[in-house]
C-alpha positions, 0 to 999 in steps of 0.5 A, spaced: 520 453 478 514 456 479 510 458 472 504 462 472 499 465 466 502 470 462 496 475 463 497 474 470 505 475 470 504 482 466 498 484 471 503 483 477 508 488 474 502 494 474 503 495 467 495 493 466 490 489 468 489 481 466 484 483 461 488 488 458 494 483 458 489 479 454 488 484 449 495 485 448 496 478 447 491 477 442 493 483 438 500 480 437 504 485 441 506 481 447 513 477 446 516 472 451 524 471 450 523 475 443 518 470 441 510 472 440 506 469 445 499 467 445 493 466 450 495 461 455 502 461 455 506 460 462 512 464 464 517 464 470 520 469 473 526 468 469 523 470 462 523 476 459 516 479 457 515 485 452 509 489 450 509 493 444 517 493 444 517 495 451 520 490 456 516 490 463 520 484 466 527 482 466 527 476 471 527 481 476 525 478 483 519 481 487 521 488 491 518 489 497 520 496 500 518 500 507 518 507 505 517 513 510 513 518 506 514 525 507 508 530 507 506 533 500 507 527 496 501 524 493 501 516 493 499 515 485 503 512 480 501 518 475 507 521 474 504 527 471 501 529 478 506 534 481 509 531 487 507 524 486 511 518 489 514 515 483 518 521 481 520 522 488 523 516 489 526 515 482 526 507 484 530 504 478 525 498 477 517 499 476 514 499 483 507 502 486 504 503 493 500 498 497 494 503 499 494 510 500 497 515 505 494 522 504 498 528 501 498 532 508 500 525 512 507 522 513 509 515 515 510 508 513 507 506 506 509 499 503 512 499 495 512 493 491 512 490 484 508 484 486 501 485 484 499 479 488 500 482 495 495 488 494 489 485 496 492 481 501 494 487 505 488 491 504 482 487 505 480 490 512 476 483 514 483 480 515 484 485 521 490 488 518 492 493 523 495 500 522 497 505 527 498 512 527 500 518 532 496 524 531 496 531 533 490 535 533 489 543 534 486 543 541 487 539 548 484 532 548 478 530 552 476 523 555 470 524 552 474 525 545 478 519 546 472 514 548 468 516 542 473 515 538 474 508 541 467 506 540 466 508 533 464 515 529 459 516 524 462 518 517 461 516 510 454 513 511 457 508 516 460 507 523 467 506 524 469 500 528 471 500 535 479 501 535 484 502 540 486 509 542 490 512 547 492 519 549 500 521 549 500 528 550 495 534 551 493 534 543 496 528 541 493 521 541 495 514 538 490 510 534 490 503 531 485 502 525 483 495 522 479 499 516 481 504 511 476 509 510 477 515 506 481 520 510 478 516 516 482 519 522 481 526 519 473 525 518 473 522 525 476 528 528 472 533 524 466 530 527 468 531 534 470 538 532 477 537 532 482 538 526 488 534 525 494 538 524 499 532 524 498 525 522 504 520 522 503 512 520 508 509 525 506 501 523 503 497 518 501 490 521 508 487 524 512 493 520 514 499 524 517 505 522 524 506 523 526 510 517 528 518 517 523 521 513 524 520 505 528 514 506 526 507 504 529 500 505 527 492 503 523 488 508 527 483 511 526 476 510 523 475 517 518 481 516 516 478 510 515 471 513 510 474 518 506 478 513 505 471 510 503 468 516 498 474 518 495 474 511 494 466 511 486 468 511 487 471 504 485 467 498 491 470 494 498 466 494 504 467 498 509 472 496 
């Protein structure tokens, strides 16, 4: 049975950081299976952990979901924000999004309770592909496609070369391996195009296959492939 340090186990639930967990442990408000725990304690997935009387793990297995986020939903765990993704899903366990998808955009996003995989998937240097189908407000030209492919100056940098193909008069497909803030919208705006619809249809090996607003568990073979794609990361496998 795999054991991990208590502060790591707490941080992986998304409850707080490791440093925050250490503080709670030092204050004597963390219990494992009903007993007050000290620094350095190791726990397994079957242990019940409480912080200040609140149960944060019940030995629940890790959750990995593919979710088709609707337009208008914000990718935040702050439930005070109207239209937040947590309140929308009402999932019975504590989960959080991996990365972001703009409020005006829809499509695939991963949801999990496993903090270990976040950096693995988000690290751009691992060349994790994200594929989008985008509609703009006016007809696309070959010059637009070529310039999008070769890199556009935004946010004090030039975007990486990427795959772009035209799908229709005003629609194109783009595959990115970096995640700059509002990247596709900023790239299009630089070239005098305004995005009217943006849908993420793939993250790495997972393709969008759900109606808007629905979610599903990732399948075993999908998780195995994700692990393989993430092998260059220093994080442990999930």
